[in-house]
MIFIDO-719689 format. One record per residue (C-alpha): residue number from 1; chain; x, y, z. Coordinates in steps of 0.02 Angstrom, whole numbers. Example, Ala and Ser with C-alpha at 12.3 -4.5 7.8 and 13.67 -1.06 7.14 Angstrom:
BEGIN
<seke 1 A <615 -225 390>>
<seke 2 A <684 -53 357>>
END
This chain:
BEGIN
<seke 1 A <3703 4359 7327>>
<seke 2 A <3823 4252 7252>>
<seke 3 A <3852 4212 7067>>
<seke 4 A <3842 4041 7021>>
<seke 5 A <3855 3925 6879>>
<seke 6 A <3746 3792 6804>>
<seke 7 A <3835 3642 6909>>
<seke 8 A <3780 3740 7076>>
<seke 9 A <3586 3771 7015>>
<seke 10 A <3465 3685 7129>>
<seke 11 A <3385 3514 7051>>
<seke 12 A <3240 3592 7029>>
<seke 13 A <3288 3766 6942>>
<seke 14 A <3400 3652 6831>>
<seke 15 A <3265 3568 6763>>
<seke 16 A <3183 3721 6744>>
<seke 17 A <3338 3795 6634>>
<seke 18 A <3347 3629 6547>>
<seke 19 A <3172 3665 6475>>
<seke 20 A <3211 3834 6430>>
<seke 21 A <3362 3776 6314>>
<seke 22 A <3237 3652 6234>>
<seke 23 A <3122 3814 6183>>
<seke 24 A <3270 3912 6142>>
<seke 25 A <3320 3756 6029>>
<seke 26 A <3151 3753 5948>>
<seke 27 A <3140 3942 5921>>
<seke 28 A <2999 3956 6045>>
<seke 29 A <3080 4109 6107>>
<seke 30 A <2918 4183 6196>>
<seke 31 A <2921 4035 6308>>
<seke 32 A <3097 4004 6336>>
<seke 33 A <3072 4190 6407>>
<seke 34 A <2959 4148 6543>>
<seke 35 A <3054 3990 6578>>
<seke 36 A <3214 4062 6614>>
<seke 37 A <3132 4227 6701>>
<seke 38 A <3084 4065 6824>>
<seke 39 A <3259 4007 6828>>
<seke 40 A <3327 4205 6872>>
<seke 41 A <3187 4220 7005>>
<seke 42 A <3247 4077 7105>>
<seke 43 A <3443 4088 7052>>
<seke 44 A <3482 4279 7011>>
<seke 45 A <3665 4247 7029>>
<seke 46 A <3651 4134 6866>>
<seke 47 A <3738 4233 6731>>
<seke 48 A <3728 4098 6606>>
<seke 49 A <3552 4110 6623>>
<seke 50 A <3528 4289 6601>>
<seke 51 A <3641 4297 6465>>
<seke 52 A <3514 4143 6365>>
<seke 53 A <3373 4255 6429>>
<seke 54 A <3427 4423 6356>>
<seke 55 A <3482 4341 6190>>
<seke 56 A <3281 4277 6170>>
<seke 57 A <3227 4455 6216>>
<seke 58 A <3316 4511 6081>>
<seke 59 A <3240 4407 5965>>
<seke 60 A <3074 4422 6008>>
<seke 61 A <3082 4607 6010>>
<seke 62 A <3180 4623 5846>>
<seke 63 A <3337 4697 5916>>
<seke 64 A <3404 4861 5982>>
<seke 65 A <3267 5001 5964>>
<seke 66 A <3299 5181 5919>>
<seke 67 A <3269 5293 6078>>
<seke 68 A <3116 5392 6103>>
<seke 69 A <3030 5455 6234>>
<seke 70 A <3113 5516 6414>>
<seke 71 A <3263 5432 6454>>
<seke 72 A <3276 5331 6315>>
<seke 73 A <3126 5210 6343>>
<seke 74 A <2972 5211 6246>>
<seke 75 A <2835 5331 6290>>
<seke 76 A <2701 5269 6408>>
<seke 77 A <2688 5112 6503>>
<seke 78 A <2826 5045 6618>>
<seke 79 A <2929 5102 6766>>
<seke 80 A <3028 5271 6737>>
<seke 81 A <3206 5258 6739>>
<seke 82 A <3217 5373 6892>>
<seke 83 A <3105 5243 6985>>
<seke 84 A <3234 5112 6941>>
<seke 85 A <3369 5206 7004>>
<seke 86 A <3283 5267 7167>>
<seke 87 A <3233 5069 7186>>
<seke 88 A <3426 5017 7165>>
<seke 89 A <3476 5143 7292>>
<seke 90 A <3348 5065 7424>>
<seke 91 A <3370 4880 7391>>
<seke 92 A <3467 4822 7238>>
<seke 93 A <3410 4646 7262>>
<seke 94 A <3232 4665 7257>>
<seke 95 A <3258 4818 7105>>
<seke 96 A <3328 4683 6994>>
<seke 97 A <3158 4578 6952>>
<seke 98 A <3086 4762 6920>>
<seke 99 A <3225 4797 6795>>
<seke 100 A <3217 4643 6706>>
<seke 101 A <3022 4648 6669>>
<seke 102 A <3074 4827 6576>>
<seke 103 A <3212 4743 6494>>
<seke 104 A <3091 4604 6433>>
<seke 105 A <3017 4762 6321>>
<seke 106 A <3170 4844 6267>>
<seke 107 A <3315 4713 6318>>
<seke 108 A <3466 4839 6254>>
<seke 109 A <3406 4994 6328>>
<seke 110 A <3560 5087 6392>>
<seke 111 A <3480 5177 6550>>
<seke 112 A <3402 5002 6617>>
<seke 113 A <3544 4924 6578>>
<seke 114 A <3641 5054 6682>>
<seke 115 A <3519 5019 6810>>
<seke 116 A <3547 4841 6823>>
<seke 117 A <3737 4874 6810>>
<seke 118 A <3732 4986 6983>>
<seke 119 A <3613 4857 7054>>
<seke 120 A <3740 4711 7020>>
<seke 121 A <3890 4824 7064>>
<seke 122 A <3799 4850 7249>>
<seke 123 A <3779 4662 7261>>
<seke 124 A <3964 4636 7220>>
<seke 125 A <3900 4536 7078>>
<seke 126 A <4047 4599 6959>>
<seke 127 A <4027 4485 6808>>
<seke 128 A <3842 4518 6814>>
<seke 129 A <3867 4712 6814>>
<seke 130 A <3986 4684 6657>>
<seke 131 A <3872 4590 6580>>
<seke 132 A <3730 4726 6598>>
<seke 133 A <3835 4867 6502>>
<seke 134 A <3908 4738 6374>>
<seke 135 A <3725 4726 6329>>
<seke 136 A <3725 4898 6290>>
<seke 137 A <3892 4895 6196>>
<seke 138 A <3824 4761 6089>>
<seke 139 A <3631 4855 6051>>
<seke 140 A <3694 5036 6062>>
<seke 141 A <3880 5061 6029>>
<seke 142 A <3843 5247 5996>>
<seke 143 A <3796 5265 6157>>
<seke 144 A <3976 5301 6222>>
<seke 145 A <3933 5365 6373>>
<seke 146 A <3909 5196 6437>>
<seke 147 A <4048 5121 6343>>
<seke 148 A <4152 5220 6429>>
<seke 149 A <4083 5174 6603>>
<seke 150 A <4120 4996 6558>>
<seke 151 A <4291 5036 6511>>
<seke 152 A <4328 5121 6670>>
<seke 153 A <4254 4972 6764>>
<seke 154 A <4360 4854 6676>>
<seke 155 A <4517 4958 6715>>
<seke 156 A <4459 4961 6917>>
<seke 157 A <4450 4754 6890>>
<seke 158 A <4620 4751 6822>>
<seke 159 A <4563 4698 6654>>
<seke 160 A <4658 4812 6543>>
<seke 161 A <4645 4696 6384>>
<seke 162 A <4443 4717 6380>>
<seke 163 A <4447 4905 6431>>
<seke 164 A <4559 4929 6282>>
<seke 165 A <4435 4836 6176>>
<seke 166 A <4308 4941 6238>>
<seke 167 A <4408 5092 6209>>
<seke 168 A <4417 5038 6023>>
<seke 169 A <4236 5010 6008>>
<seke 170 A <4208 5193 6054>>
<seke 171 A <4343 5256 5936>>
<seke 172 A <4252 5172 5804>>
<seke 173 A <4100 5297 5825>>
<seke 174 A <4199 5449 5878>>
<seke 175 A <4373 5452 5833>>
<seke 176 A <4400 5629 5895>>
<seke 177 A <4362 5563 6072>>
<seke 178 A <4530 5618 6161>>
<seke 179 A <4476 5507 6336>>
<seke 180 A <4458 5349 6236>>
<seke 181 A <4619 5395 6120>>
<seke 182 A <4718 5413 6299>>
<seke 183 A <4613 5276 6380>>
<seke 184 A <4645 5145 6239>>
<seke 185 A <4844 5191 6264>>
<seke 186 A <4844 5172 6433>>
<seke 187 A <4739 5021 6454>>
<seke 188 A <4845 4927 6324>>
<seke 189 A <4999 4966 6441>>
<seke 190 A <4889 4919 6579>>
<seke 191 A <4854 4742 6487>>
<seke 192 A <5040 4705 6467>>
<seke 193 A <5087 4726 6632>>
<seke 194 A <4942 4634 6688>>
<seke 195 A <4996 4487 6572>>
<seke 196 A <5179 4487 6647>>
<seke 197 A <5104 4497 6834>>
<seke 198 A <5180 4677 6859>>
<seke 199 A <5053 4782 6946>>
<seke 200 A <5087 4962 7016>>
<seke 201 A <5074 4898 7198>>
<seke 202 A <5167 4752 7176>>
<seke 203 A <5353 4758 7223>>
<seke 204 A <5420 4607 7138>>
<seke 205 A <5613 4651 7206>>
<seke 206 A <5554 4600 7370>>
<seke 207 A <5531 4421 7296>>
<seke 208 A <5706 4423 7219>>
<seke 209 A <5879 4349 7306>>
<seke 210 A <5974 4497 7239>>
<seke 211 A <5959 4656 7138>>
<seke 212 A <6045 4579 6969>>
<seke 213 A <5880 4450 6982>>
<seke 214 A <5782 4593 6984>>
<seke 215 A <5855 4691 6854>>
<seke 216 A <5832 4532 6736>>
<seke 217 A <5633 4535 6795>>
<seke 218 A <5640 4702 6751>>
<seke 219 A <5691 4658 6567>>
<seke 220 A <5556 4528 6561>>
<seke 221 A <5422 4653 6607>>
<seke 222 A <5447 4780 6459>>
<seke 223 A <5345 4730 6333>>
<seke 224 A <5468 4807 6192>>
<seke 225 A <5598 4668 6217>>
<seke 226 A <5686 4641 6071>>
<seke 227 A <5740 4477 5986>>
<seke 228 A <5916 4518 6041>>
<seke 229 A <5858 4530 6211>>
<seke 230 A <5755 4374 6214>>
<seke 231 A <5888 4281 6148>>
<seke 232 A <6017 4335 6295>>
<seke 233 A <5882 4288 6418>>
<seke 234 A <5863 4127 6345>>
<seke 235 A <6054 4091 6344>>
<seke 236 A <6065 4145 6537>>
<seke 237 A <5920 4027 6565>>
<seke 238 A <5998 3875 6462>>
<seke 239 A <6137 3899 6595>>
<seke 240 A <6020 3888 6738>>
<seke 241 A <5945 3743 6677>>
<seke 242 A <6119 3649 6632>>
<seke 243 A <6147 3700 6830>>
<seke 244 A <5969 3615 6889>>
<seke 245 A <5856 3543 6765>>
<seke 246 A <5728 3508 6889>>
<seke 247 A <5684 3704 6931>>
<seke 248 A <5518 3734 6881>>
<seke 249 A <5527 3927 6879>>
<seke 250 A <5681 3897 6771>>
<seke 251 A <5601 3784 6639>>
<seke 252 A <5427 3874 6651>>
<seke 253 A <5525 4039 6593>>
<seke 254 A <5627 3938 6463>>
<seke 255 A <5470 3869 6382>>
<seke 256 A <5401 4035 6365>>
<seke 257 A <5555 4125 6299>>
<seke 258 A <5557 3992 6157>>
<seke 259 A <5370 4009 6132>>
<seke 260 A <5410 4203 6105>>
<seke 261 A <5558 4162 5991>>
<seke 262 A <5419 4059 5907>>
<seke 263 A <5541 3905 5928>>
<seke 264 A <5391 3790 5941>>
<seke 265 A <5481 3637 5954>>
<seke 266 A <5589 3671 6112>>
<seke 267 A <5442 3759 6197>>
<seke 268 A <5341 3620 6176>>
<seke 269 A <5483 3514 6237>>
<seke 270 A <5498 3620 6398>>
<seke 271 A <5327 3640 6432>>
<seke 272 A <5315 3455 6432>>
<seke 273 A <5452 3437 6564>>
<seke 274 A <5363 3593 6653>>
<seke 275 A <5210 3489 6653>>
<seke 276 A <5305 3337 6734>>
<seke 277 A <5374 3420 6865>>
<seke 278 A <5219 3520 6913>>
<seke 279 A <5131 3389 6980>>
<seke 280 A <4991 3393 6845>>
<seke 281 A <4964 3579 6810>>
<seke 282 A <4822 3604 6691>>
<seke 283 A <4885 3756 6626>>
<seke 284 A <5056 3696 6567>>
<seke 285 A <4962 3532 6492>>
<seke 286 A <4863 3662 6392>>
<seke 287 A <5030 3757 6335>>
<seke 288 A <5113 3600 6276>>
<seke 289 A <4961 3539 6173>>
<seke 290 A <4970 3717 6112>>
<seke 291 A <5144 3719 6072>>
<seke 292 A <5130 3526 5986>>
<seke 293 A <4975 3608 5862>>
<seke 294 A <5116 3744 5836>>
<seke 295 A <5252 3615 5794>>
<seke 296 A <5133 3526 5674>>
<seke 297 A <5048 3685 5581>>
<seke 298 A <5238 3735 5561>>
<seke 299 A <5275 3564 5462>>
<seke 300 A <5128 3570 5362>>
<seke 301 A <5170 3752 5320>>
<seke 302 A <5341 3713 5259>>
<seke 303 A <5283 3560 5160>>
<seke 304 A <5167 3679 5072>>
<seke 305 A <5296 3790 5042>>
<seke 306 A <5396 3660 4970>>
<seke 307 A <5263 3592 4863>>
<seke 308 A <5214 3770 4795>>
<seke 309 A <5408 3796 4756>>
<seke 310 A <5414 3618 4676>>
<seke 311 A <5246 3573 4593>>
<seke 312 A <5314 3438 4477>>
<seke 313 A <5405 3338 4630>>
<seke 314 A <5296 3191 4662>>
<seke 315 A <5393 3138 4831>>
<seke 316 A <5354 3317 4911>>
<seke 317 A <5168 3310 4841>>
<seke 318 A <5149 3151 4915>>
<seke 319 A <5224 3191 5084>>
<seke 320 A <5099 3332 5082>>
<seke 321 A <4954 3235 5071>>
<seke 322 A <5014 3106 5185>>
<seke 323 A <5042 3231 5322>>
<seke 324 A <4857 3320 5285>>
<seke 325 A <4783 3157 5309>>
<seke 326 A <4891 3107 5466>>
<seke 327 A <4851 3298 5543>>
<seke 328 A <4661 3258 5510>>
<seke 329 A <4661 3078 5578>>
<seke 330 A <4735 3144 5736>>
<seke 331 A <4621 3286 5759>>
<seke 332 A <4470 3166 5751>>
<seke 333 A <4562 3046 5868>>
<seke 334 A <4576 3189 5992>>
<seke 335 A <4419 3259 5984>>
<seke 336 A <4339 3083 6010>>
<seke 337 A <4444 3050 6156>>
<seke 338 A <4390 3224 6237>>
<seke 339 A <4209 3187 6202>>
<seke 340 A <4223 3003 6265>>
<seke 341 A <4298 3098 6438>>
<seke 342 A <4134 3213 6432>>
<seke 343 A <4000 3173 6327>>
<seke 344 A <3883 3302 6386>>
<seke 345 A <4001 3446 6328>>
<seke 346 A <3921 3544 6181>>
<seke 347 A <4075 3629 6135>>
<seke 348 A <4176 3456 6143>>
<seke 349 A <4038 3380 6004>>
<seke 350 A <4058 3530 5902>>
<seke 351 A <4241 3513 5899>>
<seke 352 A <4223 3329 5850>>
<seke 353 A <4093 3375 5708>>
<seke 354 A <4226 3503 5642>>
<seke 355 A <4361 3374 5632>>
<seke 356 A <4250 3237 5556>>
<seke 357 A <4194 3382 5423>>
<seke 358 A <4374 3399 5384>>
<seke 359 A <4377 3214 5363>>
<seke 360 A <4264 3213 5247>>
<seke 361 A <4151 3101 5353>>
<seke 362 A <3988 3221 5337>>
<seke 363 A <3865 3076 5391>>
<seke 364 A <3960 3056 5547>>
<seke 365 A <3980 3257 5589>>
<seke 366 A <3806 3285 5577>>
<seke 367 A <3740 3187 5741>>
<seke 368 A <3895 3274 5819>>
<seke 369 A <3849 3454 5780>>
<seke 370 A <3652 3420 5804>>
<seke 371 A <3695 3373 5983>>
<seke 372 A <3808 3537 5989>>
<seke 373 A <3662 3652 5953>>
<seke 374 A <3610 3618 6143>>
<seke 375 A <3731 3773 6181>>
<seke 376 A <3649 3933 6136>>
<seke 377 A <3822 4022 6151>>
<seke 378 A <3900 3920 5994>>
<seke 379 A <3728 3887 5905>>
<seke 380 A <3770 4018 5763>>
<seke 381 A <3929 3948 5721>>
<seke 382 A <3873 3766 5743>>
<seke 383 A <3726 3803 5603>>
<seke 384 A <3849 3884 5484>>
<seke 385 A <3951 3718 5495>>
<seke 386 A <3777 3613 5476>>
<seke 387 A <3748 3710 5330>>
<seke 388 A <3913 3672 5252>>
<seke 389 A <3891 3489 5292>>
<seke 390 A <3728 3459 5200>>
<seke 391 A <3808 3562 5058>>
<seke 392 A <3944 3430 5055>>
<seke 393 A <3814 3300 5047>>
<seke 394 A <3726 3373 4902>>
<seke 395 A <3578 3426 5023>>
<seke 396 A <3563 3605 4986>>
<seke 397 A <3392 3630 5042>>
<seke 398 A <3434 3587 5214>>
<seke 399 A <3601 3672 5212>>
<seke 400 A <3482 3833 5174>>
<seke 401 A <3370 3778 5318>>
<seke 402 A <3516 3782 5434>>
<seke 403 A <3577 3942 5370>>
<seke 404 A <3418 4026 5392>>
<seke 405 A <3415 3970 5575>>
<seke 406 A <3570 4045 5596>>
<seke 407 A <3530 4218 5535>>
<seke 408 A <3379 4232 5654>>
<seke 409 A <3501 4237 5800>>
<seke 410 A <3611 4365 5709>>
<seke 411 A <3562 4550 5728>>
<seke 412 A <3724 4647 5700>>
<seke 413 A <3803 4637 5536>>
<seke 414 A <3981 4561 5623>>
<seke 415 A <4106 4439 5548>>
<seke 416 A <3992 4294 5586>>
<seke 417 A <3839 4360 5494>>
<seke 418 A <3925 4412 5342>>
<seke 419 A <4005 4224 5330>>
<seke 420 A <3833 4154 5346>>
<seke 421 A <3749 4266 5224>>
<seke 422 A <3892 4237 5098>>
<seke 423 A <3871 4040 5141>>
<seke 424 A <3688 4056 5090>>
<seke 425 A <3716 4150 4943>>
<seke 426 A <3826 4000 4868>>
<seke 427 A <3697 3877 4919>>
<seke 428 A <3555 3984 4838>>
<seke 429 A <3676 3999 4683>>
<seke 430 A <3703 3802 4685>>
<seke 431 A <3513 3776 4680>>
<seke 432 A <3503 3909 4522>>
<seke 433 A <3404 4022 4622>>
<seke 434 A <3501 4171 4561>>
<seke 435 A <3364 4295 4647>>
<seke 436 A <3405 4242 4824>>
<seke 437 A <3595 4229 4810>>
<seke 438 A <3610 4399 4756>>
<seke 439 A <3492 4459 4908>>
<seke 440 A <3625 4368 5026>>
<seke 441 A <3771 4455 4936>>
<seke 442 A <3691 4641 4912>>
<seke 443 A <3639 4624 5120>>
<seke 444 A <3840 4610 5139>>
<seke 445 A <3888 4730 5007>>
<seke 446 A <3768 4877 5099>>
<seke 447 A <3893 4862 5244>>
<seke 448 A <4055 4789 5182>>
<seke 449 A <4102 4833 4994>>
<seke 450 A <4274 4752 5015>>
<seke 451 A <4223 4572 5089>>
<seke 452 A <4271 4427 4967>>
<seke 453 A <4179 4430 4796>>
<seke 454 A <4036 4513 4850>>
<seke 455 A <4044 4662 4739>>
<seke 456 A <4099 4579 4597>>
<seke 457 A <3949 4466 4624>>
<seke 458 A <3838 4610 4664>>
<seke 459 A <3895 4731 4527>>
<seke 460 A <3886 4599 4382>>
<seke 461 A <3719 4567 4435>>
<seke 462 A <3658 4723 4353>>
<seke 463 A <3738 4674 4169>>
<seke 464 A <3639 4504 4165>>
END
C-alpha cells in the first residue's frame, strides 16, 4: 500500500478531497470529516488527507482528552485497544478503518494512535506511521513512553535531527529522564553525521583518491571545525579551483565553506557558478537564492547600523530608505513571478500577500491571502496576517474576525497562538474594548509571564 500525494489521487477521489477542503475552509468540520473519511477509504496512503482529517477531528472533539477508563479510552462503547492491536497483527490494512473509527471520537488517544503506528509500519508506510505518533506528541506530550518510541523510530530511519527534537520534548516534561538525556546527545551527534553524509556504515575512504584526501574529508565531517580550520580548507580549495575552475565538486565545497564562514558574497558567487556547471541542479539554485537574500540582509544590517550611529546624517538615512524600498519592491516582483509560474499554489499566494503587506499594498494583499487560506497547513498564519492587514486598513472588526477564526484551529498554547492572542488584544484595545483586550493578554499571562509586555498590561489593569 504506497503513500501517495494529491497529484496521484484518482480524479473522483480528488474531487471529494477538494470538497473536503472547502468544508474545512467554511468551518464545517463535521461534514469535512465524513468527506475526508471517504477520501481515505479509497486512498489510505494519502497522508495529507489524514493530517487534515485529524485536525478536523481535534476541532470537533474539543482537543486532547484526559485519560479515563481502561487503556486510556473512555469507558463504554467502541472497540477495546487490545482488539485493535489483535486486528493489526492479523490484517494491518483492514485494521486501519477500524482504528480511524475510534480516532474520530478521540483523535489524540495515545494507545489507538500507537496501534495505527504499528499498522502503517507493517505496511511499510513510514511517513504515515510517524504521523500517528506525532499526533500523540502533539496531544499528549506527557505520555513520554510513546515519544521514546517515536524518537527510536526516527533513529532507525536516519533522521537524527527529528529524534533529537522529540527527546527535547520528553525532557521538558521529565528533565530527569536519563534515557532521553543520552538519547538527545546521541541523536544530535547522528544528525551532524547525517548532515555531512557520514554514516557509520559508509567507508568514504574507498571513494578518495589517496589517504591525504581522506584526511581532509575527516576534517570536514567534524562538527566542531574551528574557524582557522575552515579558513585553511578554504585556501586549499581556492588553490584547487585555480587549477580547475570547472570541477563541480570543488566549486560546491568552496561555496559551502564560504557559507559556513558567513562570507555571503563569495558563497553566492560560487553557488551560482556551481549551478551553471550542474546543468540545472535545483538545490544549488535554491542555495544561490538563499545566499542572495543573505547578501541583501547583510547590506541592510550594515546600513541600519550606520544610520543608528549617525542619525543626523541625511545621506545615510536616505540610502537606508532607498534600500528598504528597493528590497520590498524586489520581494513583490519575485513573489509575483512565482505565483505567475504556479498560480494554484496557496503557499506562493501567501508569500505574495506577505510581500504586498510589507509594501503597504493592503488591498492587493487581501485577495492573495484569501486564496492562500485553501491550504489548511498554513491557515493560522494566513489568518494572522489577514487580521493585521485589515487592522492596517482601519477595518478593526474584520481583523478581529480573522483572528477569532485562527484561534478556532489552535489548541496548544504555542508561539503562534500567543501571537494571535496578542494581536487580537491590540485590536480590541484599538477598538476601546478593554475587557476583551485584557482577556486576550491574560490567556498568555497564565502560561508565559515573560511574553512581550503582557505582564505589564495585565498587572496594570488591576490598578485601573
